[in-house]
C-alpha positions in Angstrom: -75.7 70.0 0.6 -75.0 66.4 -0.3 -71.9 64.8 1.3 -69.2 63.7 -1.0 -68.5 59.9 -0.8 -64.9 59.0 -1.3 -63.9 55.4 -2.0 -60.8 54.2 -0.2 -58.0 53.1 -2.6 -57.5 49.4 -2.7 -54.3 48.4 -0.9 -52.1 46.2 -3.0 -50.5 43.9 -0.5 -50.4 40.2 0.5 -53.3 39.1 2.7 -52.7 36.3 5.2 -55.3 33.6 4.7 -54.3 30.9 7.1 -51.5 29.6 9.4 -50.6 25.9 9.5 -49.1 24.9 12.7 -48.1 21.7 14.4 -44.7 20.8 13.0 -42.0 20.0 15.6 -39.1 21.6 13.8 -38.3 24.0 10.9 -40.5 23.4 7.8 -37.9 23.2 5.0 -40.4 23.4 2.1 -44.1 23.6 1.3 -46.0 23.8 -1.9 -49.6 24.6 -2.8 -51.7 21.7 -4.3 -53.1 23.0 -7.7 -56.9 23.0 -8.0 -57.2 22.0 -4.4 -57.4 23.8 -1.1 -54.3 22.0 0.2 -50.6 22.3 1.0 -47.9 19.7 1.0 -45.0 20.2 3.5 -41.8 18.5 4.7 -40.0 19.3 7.9 -36.9 18.6 9.8 -39.0 16.7 12.4 -39.0 13.9 9.7 -42.7 14.4 8.7 -44.3 14.6 5.3 -47.7 16.2 5.7 -50.6 16.8 3.3 -52.8 19.6 4.6 -56.4 19.9 3.4 -58.9 22.6 4.1 -61.9 21.5 6.2 -65.4 22.8 6.4 -64.4 24.9 9.4 -62.0 26.8 7.2 -58.9 25.4 9.0 -56.3 23.2 7.5 -55.7 19.8 9.0 -53.3 17.0 7.9 -55.0 14.3 5.8 -51.6 12.5 5.7 -48.8 12.6 8.2 -46.0 10.3 7.2 -42.8 9.8 9.2 -39.6 9.6 7.1 -36.4 7.7 8.2 -34.4 11.0 8.3 -35.0 14.7 8.5 -36.7 16.1 5.3 -34.6 18.8 3.6 -36.4 19.5 0.4 -39.1 18.2 -2.1 -40.6 18.6 -5.5 -44.2 17.8 -6.5 -45.5 17.3 -10.0 -49.2 18.3 -10.4 -49.8 16.3 -13.6 -48.6 12.9 -12.3 -49.1 13.6 -8.6 -45.6 12.2 -8.0 -43.8 13.6 -5.0 -40.0 13.5 -4.4 -38.6 14.1 -0.9 -35.0 14.8 -0.3 -33.6 13.6 3.1 -30.7 14.5 5.4 -29.1 11.1 4.8 -28.8 11.7 1.1 -31.7 9.6 -0.1 -34.6 10.8 -2.3 -37.9 9.0 -1.7 -40.6 9.0 -4.4 -44.3 8.8 -3.6 -47.6 8.9 -5.5 -50.6 10.7 -4.1 -54.1 9.5 -4.6 -56.7 11.6 -6.4 -58.3 12.8 -3.2 -54.9 13.4 -1.5 -55.8 11.1 1.4 -53.4 8.2 0.6 -49.7 8.1 0.0 -48.1 5.3 -2.0 -44.3 4.7 -1.8 -42.7 4.0 -5.1 -38.9 3.8 -4.7 -35.8 5.3 -3.1 -33.0 6.9 -5.0 -29.6 6.5 -3.3 -28.4 9.8 -4.8 -26.1 11.5 -2.3 -23.7 10.9 0.7 -25.0 13.9 2.6 -28.0 16.2 2.9 -30.1 16.7 -0.3 -30.4 20.4 -0.8 -32.7 20.5 -3.9 -34.5 18.0 -6.1 -36.3 18.5 -9.4 -38.5 16.1 -11.4 -38.6 16.9 -15.2 -41.7 15.2 -16.8 -40.5 16.0 -20.4 -37.0 14.6 -19.8 -38.1 11.9 -17.4 -35.2 12.8 -15.2 -34.9 13.3 -11.4 -32.1 15.8 -10.8 -30.7 16.6 -7.4 -27.9 18.4 -5.6 -26.5 17.9 -2.1 -23.8 18.8 0.4 -21.6 16.1 -1.0 -20.9 18.6 -3.8 -22.6 16.5 -6.4 -25.2 17.1 -9.1 -26.8 13.8 -9.8 -29.5 12.7 -12.3 -31.5 9.5 -12.4 -34.0 8.0 -14.8 -37.5 8.6 -13.4 -38.9 5.4 -15.0 -36.3 2.9 -13.9 -34.7 4.7 -11.0 -31.3 4.0 -12.5 -28.5 6.6 -12.0 -27.5 8.1 -15.4 -24.8 10.5 -14.4 -23.2 13.0 -12.1 -20.9 16.0 -11.8 -18.9 17.0 -8.9 -18.5 20.7 -8.0 -15.8 22.3 -5.8 -18.3 23.4 -3.0 -21.5 22.4 -1.3 -24.4 22.5 -3.8 -27.1 24.7 -2.3 -29.7 25.3 -5.1 -30.9 23.9 -8.4 -32.9 24.9 -11.4 -33.5 23.0 -14.7 -34.6 24.1 -18.2 -36.3 21.0 -19.7 -36.2 22.3 -23.3 -32.4 22.8 -23.5 -31.6 20.4 -20.6 -29.5 22.9 -18.9 -29.1 22.6 -15.1 -28.2 25.6 -13.0 -26.4 24.7 -9.8 -25.8 27.2 -7.1 -23.1 26.5 -4.5 -21.8 27.6 -1.1 -19.0 29.7 -2.7 -21.5 31.9 -4.5 -21.0 30.5 -8.0 -23.6 29.2 -10.4 -22.5 26.4 -12.7 -24.4 25.7 -15.9 -24.3 22.1 -16.9 -25.9 20.6 -20.0 -27.3 17.2 -19.0 -27.4 14.3 -21.4 -28.7 10.8 -20.6 -25.3 9.3 -19.9 -23.1 12.4 -20.3 -22.8 16.0 -19.4 -21.1 19.2 -20.7 -20.1 22.1 -18.4 -21.2 25.3 -20.2 -20.0 28.2 -18.0 -19.8 29.4 -14.4 -21.7 32.6 -13.4 -19.8 34.6 -10.8 -21.3 37.7 -9.1 -22.3 36.8 -5.5 -20.0 37.2 -2.5 -22.1 34.8 -0.4 -23.5 31.3 -0.8 -26.5 30.9 -3.2 -29.6 30.1 -1.3 -32.3 30.1 -4.0 -32.7 30.0 -7.8 -35.7 30.6 -10.0 -35.7 30.0 -13.8 -38.2 31.8 -16.1 -38.2 29.8 -19.4 -40.3 32.4 -21.3 -37.9 35.3 -20.9 -34.9 33.0 -20.3 -34.0 34.8 -17.1 -32.3 33.2 -14.1 -32.8 34.8 -10.7 -30.4 34.0 -7.8 -30.8 34.9 -4.2 -27.8 34.9 -1.9 -26.6 35.2 1.7 -24.9 38.4 0.6 -28.4 40.0 0.8 -28.5 40.6 -2.9 -30.4 39.2 -5.9 -28.9 38.9 -9.4 -30.9 38.6 -12.6 -28.9 36.7 -15.2 -30.1 37.2 -18.8 -29.4 33.8 -20.4 -31.5 34.6 -23.5 -31.2 37.7 -25.8 -28.6 39.5 -23.8 -26.3 36.7 -22.9 -24.0 37.6 -20.1 -26.0 40.6 -18.9 -26.5 40.6 -15.1 -28.7 43.0 -13.1 -28.3 43.4 -9.4 -31.2 43.9 -7.0 -30.6 45.3 -3.5 -33.6 45.5 -1.3 -33.0 43.2 1.7 -31.2 43.7 5.0 -30.7 40.0 5.5 -30.0 36.8 3.7 -32.3 36.2 0.7 -33.7 32.7 1.3 -36.7 32.5 -1.1 -37.6 33.6 -4.6 -40.7 33.2 -6.8 -41.5 34.6 -10.2 -45.0 35.6 -11.4 -45.3 35.4 -15.2 -48.8 36.8 -14.8 -47.6 40.2 -13.6 -43.8 40.0 -14.5 -42.9 40.4 -10.9 -40.1 38.8 -8.9 -41.0 38.1 -5.2 -38.2 37.7 -2.7 -38.0 37.1 1.0 -35.5 36.0 3.7 -34.5 36.4 7.3 -35.2 40.1 7.4 -38.9 39.1 7.6 -40.0 41.1 4.5 -41.5 40.5 1.1 -40.0 42.6 -1.8 -42.0 42.8 -5.0 -39.7 43.7 -8.0 -41.2 45.1 -11.2 -39.4 43.2 -13.9 -41.1 45.1 -16.7 -39.0 48.2 -15.8 -35.8 48.9 -17.9 -32.8 48.3 -15.7 -29.1 49.0 -16.1 -26.2 46.8 -15.2 -24.3 47.7 -12.1 -21.0 49.3 -13.1 -17.8 47.5 -12.4 -15.7 49.0 -9.6 -12.5 50.7 -10.7 -9.4 50.1 -8.6 -6.9 52.9 -8.2 -4.1 54.2 -5.9 -5.6 57.7 -5.5 -9.1 59.2 -5.3 -10.3 59.9 -8.9 -11.9 63.1 -7.8 -9.4 64.8 -5.4 -6.3 62.7 -6.1 -5.8 62.0 -2.4 -3.8 58.8 -1.9 -5.3 55.6 -0.5 -3.7 54.1 2.6 -1.7 51.5 0.7 -0.1 54.0 -1.6 3.1 54.6 0.5 5.0 56.4 -2.2 2.3 59.1 -2.8 1.8 59.5 1.0 5.5 60.1 1.4 5.6 62.6 -1.4 2.6 64.6 -0.2 3.4 64.2 3.5 -0.1 63.1 4.3 -1.9 60.1 5.6 -3.7 57.8 3.2 -7.5 57.4 3.2 -9.8 54.4 2.7 -11.0 53.6 -0.8 -14.7 53.7 -1.6 -16.7 53.4 -4.8 -19.6 55.3 -6.3 -22.5 53.0 -7.0 -23.5 54.9 -10.1 -20.2 55.3 -12.0 -18.0 52.8 -10.2 -15.1 55.2 -9.7 -12.6 54.8 -6.8 -13.2 57.8 -4.5 -12.5 58.8 -0.9 -15.0 59.4 1.8 -15.1 63.2 1.4 -15.9 62.9 -2.3 -18.7 60.4 -1.7 -20.5 61.9 1.3 -23.8 61.9 -0.6 -26.4 59.1 -0.5 -29.2 58.3 -2.9 -31.5 55.5 -4.1 -30.8 54.1 -7.6 -33.7 51.9 -8.5 -32.7 51.6 -12.1 -29.5 50.0 -10.9 -31.3 47.8 -8.4 -30.6 49.9 -5.3 -33.8 50.5 -3.4 -32.0 51.8 -0.4 -29.7 54.8 -0.2 -26.2 54.0 -1.3 -22.9 55.9 -1.7 -22.5 58.1 -4.8 -19.9 60.7 -5.8 -20.8 64.4 -5.9 -20.9 64.6 -9.7 -23.3 61.7 -10.0 -25.4 63.0 -7.1 -26.0 66.3 -8.9 -27.2 64.4 -12.0 -29.8 62.2 -10.2 -33.4 63.5 -10.6 -36.5 62.7 -8.6 -37.6 60.5 -11.5 -34.4 58.5 -11.1 -35.3 58.0 -7.4 -38.8 56.6 -8.1 -38.9 53.1 -6.6 -39.3 50.0 -8.8 -40.1 47.7 -5.9 -42.6 47.5 -3.0 -42.0 46.2 0.5 -44.4 44.2 2.8 -44.0 42.6 6.2 -43.9 38.8 6.2 -43.9 38.6 10.0 -41.7 35.6 10.0 -38.2 34.7 8.8 -38.8 32.9 5.5 -36.7 29.9 4.6 -38.8 28.8 1.6 -41.7 30.0 -0.6 -43.9 28.7 -3.4 -46.3 30.7 -5.6 -49.3 29.4 -7.4 -49.6 32.0 -10.2 -53.0 30.7 -11.4 -54.7 30.5 -8.1 -53.0 33.8 -6.9 -51.8 32.2 -3.6 -48.4 31.8 -2.0 -47.2 29.6 0.8 -44.1 30.5 3.0 -42.2 28.5 5.6 -40.4 30.2 8.4 -37.9 29.4 11.1 -40.8 29.8 13.6 -42.1 26.3 12.4 -45.2 28.0 10.9 -46.5 27.6 7.4 -48.4 30.7 6.1 -50.8 30.8 3.2 -51.2 34.2 1.5 -53.7 35.7 -1.0 -51.6 37.4 -3.6 -54.3 38.3 -6.1 -54.2 42.1 -5.4 -50.4 42.1 -5.9 -50.0 40.0 -9.0 -53.3 40.8 -10.8 
């Protein structure tokens, strides 16, 4: 009798390709060099490094340039090979890289901020260098002349930045948890709106110009998907982390959002799935199920001669309920809750196994991620961690 041969199912997970070590402090940002086996990184040890893969299979710096201050962020443009490095002293330094990525040419300094530069973006189509910093300013400069064109002051530290070149809308995340949308003109600006939804500071923003979706990751451990396009004002919440969300990447190739943070895990979100908005929480003086008064409702407590209880909310319907009426727990992936959350008894009885089917997958990053960059074409991703290590990942099986 012939033995039956069973092929092992292919595991869809990120595969660690290489570790890049040698930086003396936290690596604040790293990007993959398109069409090359290389990585560009900046670190708080004041070094700008270009790592190229050698014949041995290991990555070694072909360039190690020391900056005058700690490097806080950067942006690299693959078409022009122009590199913009934001520093702790508020300066943005512009460089050009040679064709073989073995030489670095300094071009100019932009005296953009009075404090740490938290994000910088170079727009080729608009010929603008946009930046935000801890001085609470959004600044934009002409990329040809280096001349400052304009600025806008926010009410809190600016922590993240995204830019839509077609509409010239800048999305600025700040320390208070708000996202301000500013239309940038050459010498003027217009504040469009402020997106409010996070209870913690914004750490990362990703803009998808095709679907016109803005993704924001926050210190409140949540991600919000803002539909700026067809369903303007619609916001979907994603809850899959147990720590601060530090890094976000979006794969147009597979319609997946990739998130990571200080909980040392990757979460892959299926953005093709139909999701529902998280319901608004209702405020009430009594439980909407059993009518027991909450602890601030002194009049009702006196009338019923009983102590008040703490107010909770059902994550499915948003009603104000007490602990007894919300003792059940369930996952609600369609609402973005991949972990079990509090639901009322009525909603719990309506939830089916199909409703509990996960819409995200989880993988171990094995380091606390502070920044990540995805090359969708190459199928690779690079992450920086608080352990001062840069990790290069093969993502082809996940985003194929």
